[in-house]
N, C-alpha and C positions, 0 to 999 in steps of 0.2 A: 536391411541396411539401415544404420542409424541416421536420423535426419540431422542435417547440418543446420545449426541455429545461426540466424543472421546476427552478426555482431552488433548491429544497430538496434536490434529488438530489445526492448526494455522489459524484462520479466521480473526483476528484483522486487518491485513493489506491488506486482499484480498477480503473483503466483505463490502457492505453498509447495515447497519441494522437500522430500524426505530423503535422507542419506545421500546428500549431494556429493559429487566428486570434489577434489581439492581445488580445481579450477574455478568452481562456482563460489568458493569462499572469497575469492579475490573481489575487491570493490571495483565496480564499473566506473567509467568516467562520470564525474559529477556526484558520485556516492562518497560519503565520508563517515568515519566512525565518530559517534558521539560519546559512547561510553562502553566500557568492557567490564563486566561484573563476574568475578570468580565465585565458585561455590554456589552454583544454582542447580537445583534438581528439577528434572522434567518429571514431575510427580505423576502425571497420568500415563505417559507412554513408557517411561523408564524409571519407575519408582525405585529409589535406592541408588541411582546413578548420579554421582557428583559430576557436574559439568560447568561450562562457562557460557555466558550470554553476551553477545556483542550486539549493541544497539546502534544502527546507522540511521541516516536520514531517510532510508527507503524500506528497511526491513529489520527483523530480529533474527539473529543466527545463534542457535544453541548447539553445542556439541559435547559429547561425553569426553571427560578427561582420560578415562581408561581406554576408550576405543573411539577415536575421532571420526571413524566411518559411520558411527551412529550420530546423526545430527538432524537439524531442522532449519529451514529457511522460511520465514513467515513474512510475506509482503503486507504492508499496512493497508493497502487497498482491499485486502480480503477480510479485514477485521470488522466484525459487526459490533462487538462490545468488549470492554475491558472492565472487570470488576474484581473486588477483593473479598474472598470468602475463606472459611476454615477448610483445610485439607488434612488428610492423614498421610504424612510423609514417613517413610521408613527411616530416614536419617534425622528428622527433626521431631517426629511424633505429630501430635495434634497442633497445628499452627496456622497462621494466616498465610495465604498464598494468592498469587495473581492468576485469575481465570481469564483466558483469552478465547472468546467465541468467534469463529471464522466461517466463511463460506467460500468455496472454490470449486468450479466445475460442477455446480448443482449439488455438491456434498457439503455438509456442515461438519466442522471439526472443532473440538474443544481441547485447549492446551492449558495445563496447570503448571506454573513455575513457583518453586519455593526457594527463598533465600536461606541458605544454611548458616549465615552470619546472624546471630541474635541481635534484636533491637535495631535492625538496619532497614529504613524505609526506602532505600535507594532504588531497589527494583521497582517498587510501586510508582514512585514519583517520576523517575526517568521515563519509563515506558509510557505512562499515561500522558505526560507532558509532550513527548515527541510525537505520539500519535495525534494529539490535539493539534500540534503545529502542522502535521501532514494534512489533516482534514480541513484546516482553514486556509490552505494554500493551493487548492485544486486548479485555480485558473492558470497557474504556471504549467500544468501538466495535461489538463483536459480541455477538449474542444467544448465551447459553450455557445448555444444558440439562444437568442432572446434573453440575455442575462441583464442584471442590473449593473451595467458596466459604464454607462454614460450618464453624466449629470450636467445639465445646462449646455448641451452641445460639446462637452469636453470629456475626454476619456478619464475615468477614475484610475489613477496609477496604482500599481501594486508596489509593495516595498522593494526598493532598489531597482524599480523599472524606470527606464529612460526612453523618451520619445525621440526617435531619430528623424522621422519624416512624417508630416501631416499633409495629405493631399485632398483637396476638395474636388467636387465634380467627378467622382468615380461612380460608375454604374455597376450595380450588382445585377448579373444576368440570370438570376435564378428564376425569374418569371418571364412571360412572353414579351412584356413591354419594358422590363428592366426597372430598377429603382435607383434614383440618384442619391448619393450619400458621400460620406467622408471616410478616408482610408488612412489608418495609422500604421506605421512601422516602428516597433520598439525593439529593445534588446532581448525580449523574451517571447514576443507574439506579434501577430498581425490582426488588426481589428478594423471592421467596417461597420458603419451604422447609417441608417436612412435619415436624411435631413428632416423629413416630415414626420417620422416616428422613431424616437430614440430607442424604443424597446425592440425594434426590428434591427437586429445586429448579430454579428458573429465574432467570436474571439478564437483565434487559431494559434495555439502555442507552437513554437518551432518543433517541440518534441513530437507533435502529431502530424507534422508535414512530411509526406512521402516524397513529393516532387513538385517543382514549379516549372512552368514553361509558357511560351507564347504560342497560341494557335488560332486559326480562323474560326469565326462563329458567324451567325446570321447578322450580328451587330458589327462585324468587322474584326480585326485582330483583338484578341482578348488575353488578359493575364490569367492563367489557370493554376489553381492550387489543388493538388490531390492529397487527401489526408490518409493516414494509416488505417489499416483494417480495424485496429483496436478502437479508433475513434469514429467508426462508421463507414469509412471508405468514401467520403464525400468528394465530389469534383465541383469546385466552386470557381466561377468565372467572373472577371471584372473587366470593364472597359475603361481604359485610361487614355485621355486625350491631352495633348497631341501625341503622335507616335513616338516622338523623342522622349516624352515623359514616360510612356509605357516601357521603353527600353531601360530607362533609369530605375523604375520600380522593380522590373524583373531582375536587373543586375544587383540591386541592393538586397532584395529578399533572398536571392540565390546565394549571395556572398554571406549574409548573416546566418542562413540555414547551415551552410558548411562550417562556419565558425562555431555555431551552437552545437553541432554534432560532435565536435572535438572537445568542447568544454561546456556541457549543458548545465542549465540552472534549474533545479527542481523546486526551489522556493521554500525549502524547510530551513529556517534559521533557528539554531538552538545551540546553546553552550552550557556545559556544566559549570555553574558559578562556584560551587564549593568543591574543592578537591577532596575526595574521600580518603579516609585512612587507608594505609596500605594493608594488605592481607597479613603481613608479618606483625603489624601493630595490633591487629584484632585477634590474633591466635591465642587460644587458651591452652593450658597444659593438657597434654594428651591423657584421655581417660579411655580405658578399654571398654568397648561396647559389649553389653551383655546380651547381644542379639546375633542371630545368624541370618544373613541375606542369601537366599537360595536363588541362583540364576537359572535361566532356561537356555539350553544350548541351541534350541530352534528359534531363530529370530522371527519366523512367521511373517505375516503381512506387516510391512513397515508402518502403514498408516491406519490399520484396523483399530488399534487401541485408542485412536484419537477421535473416532466418530462420536458426535455429540449424543447419539442414541445408542451407545454401547456396541457399535458394530453393525446393527441392523438398520441400514440407511434407506431401504426401499419399501418396507412394509410396516403398517400399523398393527399393533397388537389388538386382540379381540377385547371388547369391553367386559367388565365383570362387576357385579353388584357388591358394594361395600355397605354393610349394615350401619357402621358407625357414621358414615356420611349420608346415608339415605338416598344414594344415587349410584348410577353406574359410571365407572371410569375405566380408562384404558388399563388393561392388565399390567401389573408391575413386572419388571424383569426379575429373574430368579435372584434371590439373595437380597432383594430390596423390599422393605416393609413400609407401610403407610406411616407408622410411628417414626421411622428413620427420616422419611421425607419431611414430616412436620418439624423434626428437630433441627433441620437445616435452615428453616425460615427465620 
């Protein structure tokens, strides 16, 4: 029986999915399209297949124009590096391409995308800039312990962050004796820090809050925040005095969490400043290609072609001595020569 996915589970930026159904193309709440680029080839997995690339604030989505069921969804959290190198495209020949190295579920995947429109840097500039914006806005999405988030006893605000409530005299109950500190409630997160040590703090974005409630503890009634499994599944308790204030804090955080669930803020702010030329304006007169692209009727393993080590993800190859280097190196894959590797550097 297929597992039913929680509608509140955010997978778009944290997973790599192959050949997703039509429903997974739909943008989730808080996700928006930044750019859509036609004529993009998936050079590594579907060389010779012309497709489209949609860049959102959470992921990259590529799909074949001929067969939309052949597609990719790459979450930015999985990306290790983005570089530009030369690739051999069936549709463009030897040309510059975007290399995206990723890691998901202990496997490393490499994706190569080629823009079929000549002299257009749009693929490179957009993807790199959006990924950089994602990497520099993690506090909107990730729980952070002992971060550099407080300066001179004041919270360092994120762009477009607003403080709704600041409460002093709040005890963090993570230790036997408790720690006295200050509690912030903003439009994107909950923050607590110790008065005697600013670096003893926690930042909890609403995206990582599973539930909030009031329950008894050995210190009396406590405000309890449970975080999602993706953020570590923490259970954090705070004592707020007097009881009337405890109820106010609980109601405010509970209400903001519900509002945020409907309209989440992921923190990636990006806009394409210059509108690109339309595809019609960039079209050249048709020229018959003097090549034949031979397809394979067997789709095989949807993701095997993307393994960063050519499909062998679990085993190292035996070392072999190379006289030209004067040392032993891992045996090269079939069809790969040492000279070819040097030519790529």
